[in-house]
C-alpha positions as CSV (number, residue, x, y, z in Angstrom):
1,M,92.6,135.1,86.5
2,K,93.8,131.6,85.7
3,V,93.0,128.4,87.5
4,F,93.9,124.7,87.2
5,V,91.1,122.1,87.6
6,F,92.0,118.5,88.3
7,D,89.3,115.8,88.1
8,A,90.4,112.6,89.9
9,D,87.7,110.6,88.1
10,R,89.5,111.2,84.8
11,C,93.1,110.6,85.9
12,N,94.6,107.2,85.0
13,G,98.0,107.8,86.5
14,C,99.9,107.9,83.2
15,A,102.3,110.6,84.5
16,N,102.4,112.4,81.2
17,C,102.1,115.6,83.2
18,L,105.2,114.9,85.1
19,M,107.2,113.8,82.0
20,A,106.1,117.0,80.1
21,C,107.3,119.1,83.0
22,K,110.6,117.4,83.0
23,D,110.9,117.8,79.2
24,E,110.1,121.5,79.5
25,H,112.3,122.4,82.4
26,C,115.3,120.0,82.6
27,D,118.3,121.4,80.8
28,N,116.3,124.5,79.8
29,D,117.0,127.8,81.5
30,W,113.9,130.0,81.5
31,T,115.3,132.9,83.5
32,P,113.8,135.2,84.8
33,Y,110.9,132.7,85.3
34,T,113.1,129.8,86.6
35,Q,116.3,128.0,86.0
36,P,116.7,124.3,85.0
37,Q,115.0,121.6,87.1
38,K,117.1,118.7,88.3
39,Q,116.9,115.5,86.2
40,T,116.3,113.3,89.3
41,G,115.3,113.8,92.9
42,Q,113.1,116.8,92.1
43,N,109.6,117.0,90.6
44,W,107.4,120.1,90.3
45,N,104.3,117.9,90.0
46,W,103.6,114.4,91.0
47,I,100.8,111.9,91.3
48,D,99.9,110.4,94.7
49,E,99.0,106.8,93.7
50,R,97.1,104.7,96.3
51,T,96.1,101.1,96.2
52,R,93.0,100.7,98.3
53,G,90.9,97.9,99.7
54,Q,91.6,94.2,100.0
55,V,91.7,91.5,97.4
56,P,89.6,91.0,95.3
57,K,87.9,94.3,96.0
58,V,90.8,96.7,95.1
59,R,90.8,100.1,93.5
60,V,93.7,102.4,92.6
61,S,93.2,106.2,92.9
62,Y,95.4,109.0,91.6
63,V,95.6,112.6,92.8
64,L,97.9,115.1,91.1
65,H,99.8,117.6,93.4
66,L,101.5,120.7,92.2
67,C,102.0,124.3,93.3
68,R,98.5,125.7,94.2
69,H,99.4,129.3,93.1
70,C,97.5,130.6,96.1
71,D,95.9,134.0,96.2
72,D,97.5,134.5,99.6
73,C,100.7,132.6,98.9
74,A,102.7,131.8,102.0
75,V,106.0,131.9,100.0
76,V,105.2,135.5,98.8
77,A,104.3,136.5,102.3
78,A,107.6,135.0,103.7
79,A,109.8,136.6,101.0
80,P,108.1,139.3,98.9
81,E,111.6,140.3,97.6
82,C,112.1,136.8,96.1
83,A,108.6,135.6,95.0
84,Y,105.6,137.4,93.4
85,R,102.1,136.7,92.2
86,R,101.4,137.7,88.6
87,E,98.3,139.4,87.3
88,D,97.1,136.1,85.9
89,G,97.4,134.5,89.3
90,L,100.5,132.4,88.8
91,V,103.1,132.6,91.5
92,V,106.8,132.7,90.5
93,I,110.0,132.4,92.6
94,D,112.6,134.7,91.1
95,P,115.6,132.4,90.5
96,Q,118.2,135.2,90.9
97,K,116.8,136.9,94.0
98,A,115.9,133.6,95.7
99,A,119.4,132.0,95.5
100,G,120.3,130.4,98.8
101,R,116.8,130.8,100.3
102,R,116.3,127.2,101.5
103,D,113.9,128.5,104.1
104,L,111.3,129.0,101.4
105,V,110.9,125.2,101.1
106,K,109.3,125.1,104.5
107,A,107.3,128.3,103.9
108,C,104.8,126.4,101.6
109,P,102.2,124.5,103.6
110,F,101.4,122.4,100.5
111,G,105.0,121.2,100.2
112,A,105.1,122.4,96.6
113,V,108.5,124.1,96.9
114,S,111.6,121.8,96.6
115,W,115.3,122.4,96.9
116,N,117.6,122.3,93.9
117,D,121.0,121.6,95.6
118,E,122.8,121.8,92.2
119,R,121.7,125.4,91.8
120,N,121.3,126.4,95.4
121,L,117.7,127.4,94.6
122,P,114.1,126.8,95.9
123,Q,112.0,125.9,92.9
124,K,108.5,125.0,92.0
125,C,105.9,124.9,89.2
126,T,105.6,128.2,87.4
127,G,102.5,127.3,85.4
128,C,104.8,127.5,82.4
129,A,104.5,131.2,82.7
130,H,107.3,131.6,80.0
131,L,105.1,129.7,77.5
132,L,101.9,131.7,78.4
133,D,103.8,134.9,77.9
134,D,104.9,133.6,74.5
135,G,101.3,133.0,73.4
136,W,100.6,129.4,74.5
137,S,97.1,128.9,75.9
138,V,97.9,126.2,78.5
139,P,100.9,124.8,80.4
140,R,102.7,121.7,79.1
141,C,101.2,119.4,81.8
142,V,97.7,120.4,80.7
143,E,98.6,120.1,77.0
144,V,99.6,116.4,77.3
145,C,96.8,115.2,79.5
146,G,95.0,112.9,77.2
147,M,92.2,112.1,79.7
148,G,91.2,115.7,80.2
149,A,91.9,115.2,84.0
150,L,93.9,118.5,84.2
151,R,92.6,121.7,82.7
152,F,93.6,125.3,82.8
153,G,91.9,128.6,81.9
154,E,90.0,131.6,83.1
155,E,88.3,131.3,86.5
156,E,84.9,132.4,85.2
157,D,84.9,129.6,82.6
158,F,85.0,127.0,85.3
159,A,82.5,128.7,87.7
160,A,80.0,125.9,87.9
161,E,82.7,123.3,88.7
162,L,84.6,125.5,91.1
163,A,81.4,125.8,93.2
164,K,81.7,122.0,94.0
165,S,85.5,121.7,94.1
166,E,87.5,120.8,97.2
167,Q,91.1,120.6,98.4
168,P,93.0,117.4,99.2
169,V,95.1,117.0,102.3
170,P,98.5,118.6,101.4
171,V,101.1,116.0,100.4
172,A,104.7,117.1,100.2
173,L,106.4,116.9,96.8
174,P,109.5,114.6,96.7
175,G,112.4,116.5,98.4
176,A,110.0,119.0,100.0
177,E,108.7,119.5,103.5
178,G,105.1,120.5,103.9
179,T,104.1,122.4,107.1
180,D,100.8,123.5,108.7
181,P,98.4,121.6,106.5
182,E,95.4,122.9,108.6
183,E,96.1,126.4,107.4
184,A,96.6,125.5,103.7
185,A,93.0,125.9,102.5
186,K,92.9,129.4,104.0
187,L,95.5,130.6,101.4
188,H,92.8,130.4,98.6
189,P,94.5,127.9,96.2
190,R,94.0,128.4,92.5
191,V,94.3,124.6,91.8
192,H,90.8,123.1,92.3
193,Y,90.0,119.4,92.7
194,L,86.9,117.5,91.6
195,N,85.8,114.0,92.6
196,L,88.6,113.4,95.1
197,P,88.6,109.7,96.1
198,K,86.6,108.9,99.2
199,R,86.1,105.5,100.9
200,F,84.4,102.4,99.3
201,L,82.9,99.3,100.8
202,G,82.2,96.2,98.8
203,G,81.7,92.4,99.0
204,E,79.8,89.5,97.4
205,V,76.6,87.7,98.3
206,V,76.4,83.9,97.9
207,D,74.1,80.9,98.5
208,L,76.5,78.3,99.8
209,D,73.9,75.5,99.8
210,A,73.2,76.1,96.1
211,D,76.8,76.9,95.4
212,E,75.7,80.0,93.5
213,V,76.0,83.7,93.8
214,V,72.9,85.7,94.7
215,I,71.9,88.1,92.0
216,G,69.7,91.1,92.6
217,A,69.9,91.0,96.4
218,T,69.1,94.4,98.0
219,V,72.0,95.7,100.0
220,T,71.5,98.7,102.2
221,L,74.3,100.7,103.8
222,E,73.4,102.6,107.0
223,N,75.8,105.2,108.5
224,R,75.5,104.4,112.2
225,A,76.3,108.0,113.2
226,T,74.0,109.9,110.9
227,G,71.4,107.3,109.9
228,E,72.0,108.0,106.2
229,L,71.0,105.1,104.0
230,R,72.3,104.1,100.6
231,H,71.0,101.2,98.5
232,T,72.3,99.0,95.7
233,L,71.7,95.5,94.1
234,T,74.2,92.7,93.7
235,D,75.2,92.2,90.1
236,E,75.5,89.1,87.9
237,F,78.5,88.0,89.9
238,G,76.9,88.6,93.3
239,D,79.1,91.6,93.8
240,F,78.1,94.9,95.4
241,W,79.9,98.2,95.8
242,F,79.3,101.4,97.6
243,K,81.7,104.1,96.3
244,Q,82.5,107.6,97.4
245,I,81.2,107.1,100.9
246,E,82.4,108.7,104.1
247,A,85.0,107.2,106.5
248,A,82.5,105.9,109.1
249,D,81.0,103.0,110.9
250,Y,78.3,101.2,109.0
251,T,75.7,98.5,109.3
252,V,75.0,96.6,106.1
253,Y,71.7,94.9,105.5
254,F,71.1,92.1,102.9
255,E,67.7,91.1,101.7
256,K,66.4,88.8,98.9
257,E,63.0,87.2,98.4
258,G,63.2,83.6,99.5
259,Y,66.2,84.2,101.8
260,L,66.5,85.1,105.5
261,A,67.6,88.7,105.9
262,R,71.1,89.4,107.3
263,K,73.1,92.3,108.7
264,V,76.8,92.9,109.1
265,D,78.7,95.6,110.9
266,A,81.7,97.2,109.0
267,S,83.9,100.2,109.2
268,T,85.7,102.4,106.7
269,V,87.2,104.7,109.4
270,E,90.7,103.4,108.9
271,E,90.6,102.2,105.3
272,D,88.5,101.1,102.3
273,R,86.7,97.9,103.1
274,N,86.0,94.6,101.4
275,I,83.7,92.8,103.8
276,G,84.2,89.6,101.8
277,T,81.7,86.8,101.1
278,I,78.3,87.2,102.8
279,A,76.2,84.0,102.8
280,L,72.4,84.1,102.6
281,F,70.3,81.1,103.6
282,A,67.1,80.1,102.0
283,E,63.9,80.3,104.1
284,Q,62.5,77.0,105.1
285,A,59.2,76.0,103.6
């Protein structure tokens, strides 16, 4: 059985996957797998790009979304006469039998099915099933991923990584309408995600009297709900970062020999957080 594995740490948002999908499916009729994709207004995969934090502590994250080819596919359940799951795990909507079935767009809780108004068809990623059946080893989107962020292969070959994979919140593809996201993970998707972006918290530590940054200060992050602690040191620019942390309320402690200790409350519940410039004051002799 085939699976896709997407590693968010490796993705740089180049959109080669999207362009390869367009190149393969626009103006090309792959019946009985699918008919041509629209040139514009319809994508079968897309990257959710998010700018996070506040200047100057800003990061950009990328998460690829496409059909999850679920084991318990909601589209197949809604219309078994129009859609089917192949032996290799890929889910295909039959372009001839599904004509006019706009209801299948809402059937997918991941929002992966979009409507082609030019052809009166619900359409989605096929995993390039036509190419796989012709001897190709991977779909076009995987072939062109220069960063190795998107991979494809036999489930057992990815067993160690799948054990620590997770699922992002469903985000509807352009032109689609996702429904019932709470139920999405129960469908056993065959697209697995690694290193999905979590919150970050950062800032800088300075000595205002000396007009210098404070290098090597110990910064401790305490989750106020769980008591969990994380530690780091300020770098040569006085900066500190806590990456891949939970959305939570925190207390941040600052310590450096020769300086008075300080603590600041901060929260990442609503968004990633740059807590800005933290001034430490030298102990008086």
